[in-house]
N, C-alpha and C positions, 0 to 999 in steps of 0.2 A: 230190647226189641230192635230188630234190623228191618228197615223198610227199603226195598229196592225201588228204583224208578226206571221207567222205560219211555222212550219217545214214541210218539204216535204219528200217523201220516198227517195229522193236523199240527202244524208247528206251534199253534197257540195252546195246545193241550199236552199235558204230561200225565202219565199213568203211574200211580203209586201202588206198590204191592206190599202190604204189611205182613205177609207171610202167614196169614190166617184168613178164615172166612170173613167176608164183609157182609154181604146180603144173603149168601147161600145160593145153591144151585138154582138157576132159572129166575131168580128174583133180581130186580133192579130198582133203583130210585134215581130220578133225574130232578135236579134243582136248577132250573134255567136262570134263576136270579135269587137275590137274598130274601125277597119276600116269600118265595116258595120254600125256604129252608126252615120255616117255623117249627116243624115237628121233629127236626134233627139237630141235636146239640152240636154234633161234629160239623154238619153243613153250616150251621150258624157261625161256628168258630172259624171255618175256612173263609166264609164270606167277610168275616171281620178283618181279614188280611187285605190290605190295599192292593188292588190289581187282580183279585180273583173275580171272575165273571160268571162261571158256571161250575157246578159240582155234580158228579155222577157216581153213584155207588153200583158196582157190579158184583158178581158172585164172590170174587176174591181180590178185587182191586177198587181203587178210587181214582177217577179221572178228574183233573182240575184244569179248567180252561182260564187262561189269563186274558184280561182286557188290554193291559199294557204292561210295561216293565220288562225286566230281564229275568229269565229263570234263575240266574245266579243269585239274585236278591230274593226271589220269591220262594225258592225251594226250601231253604232252612226254616222259615216260619210255618210253611205247610207241613213239613216233616214233623216239626214240634207239635203242631195241633193234632195231627194224626196219632203220634206216639202218646201224647197226653191223654187223648180220648180212650185209646185201647188199654193203656196201663192202668187207668182208673176204673176200667170195667164198666163204663157207662153204656146205656142202651144206644144203639145206632139211630133208631127211629122210635118215637113215642106215639102211642095211639094207633088206630087203624088207618090204612091208606084211604085217601079220599078220591083216588083216581077212579074214573068211570070208563066203561067200555063204550066208545062212541062209534063202533064199526058200522052200525046201521046207517049212519048218515052218509057213508061212502058207497052206497049201492048194495045190491044184493045179487047173488049168483047161485049157481048149482052147488048144493052142500057138499057133493063129492069133490068138485073142483076146488072149493074153498079148503076142504080138508087136505087135499094134495098140496096146495099152496102153503098152508100153515106148516105142514110137515117139512117141506123143503126149507122154509125159512128157519124153523126151529133146529133142524138137523145139519143144515149146510151153511146157512148165512150167519145166523146169530153167533155160533162159536167162532167163526173167522173174524167177525166184526168185534167181538169181545176181546180178542187178542190185540186189537188196535185201540182198546179203551172206550168202546161205545156199544150201542145196541140198536137193533132195528125191530120195531114192533109192527105187526100186521094190523092194519086199520080197516081194511075192507076190500071187496072185489066187485066191480061193476060188470055183471055178466053180459050186458048189452054191448058195452064198448071194449071189454076185455082188459080194463085197466085195474091194476093192483095198487092199492094205496098203502104206503108205509110211512112210519114216523121214525125219524132218526134222533137218537139220543146220545148223550155223552160227547166223546170226541168227534163223532160223526156229524153232529149238528154244527153247521158252519165250516166244516172241513172243505178245503179247496178241492180235494179229490172225491168228495161224496157224489157229485153228479156222475163222474166216471164210474164209480163203484155201482151206483144204481143202474145206469144205462148199459155199460159194457159187462158188468159182472152179474148182478142180480137179474136184470131184465132178460139177458140172453139165456141164463140158466133156467129161469121160469118158463120162458117161451119154448125152450128145448123139451122140458119135461111135461109141460102143461100147454098143449096147443091152443087152448081157449084164451091164454094170456097174450095180449097184444102190446102192452106197455106197462111201465112201473112209474109211479109218481110219488114224490115226497109230500107229506102234509104236515 
């Protein structure tokens, strides 16, 4: 098994490409800490490596964010854990997802506008962000203020350039295509 690595805009995150499907198209799993990794043997193994602070599974990649240390020392044990998991044919995640959709707490808006926003995020934003080892999830739209609420995952969470991506990239694009949008905020 050959696993490629790619850098991301977040210098604390490295993207690992095992050359096979990880979560599948459109599916992701974010483990912001070791406590959240309970249902994934691979995430648990990665958090067992000293210096690993966050794990994210994308469609065909795994993003690992370090808390400290040098990638030169961290890369080999991470590659070993990923290779061991896939060569043994173990399940990536056990049991059903416990995540809930909490979009309602972030306001409500016109269903047609929300559908437009979701389509733009799914077709234009998420594929680009996935290339950088992360994901952006729609959380809600406040029709009164025009604010779109998004949740950043993977390498996007804590990335120094995430504010620029949100404001200069996503916000400008959404405002261009959906005039009801006035701003984008991360939650």
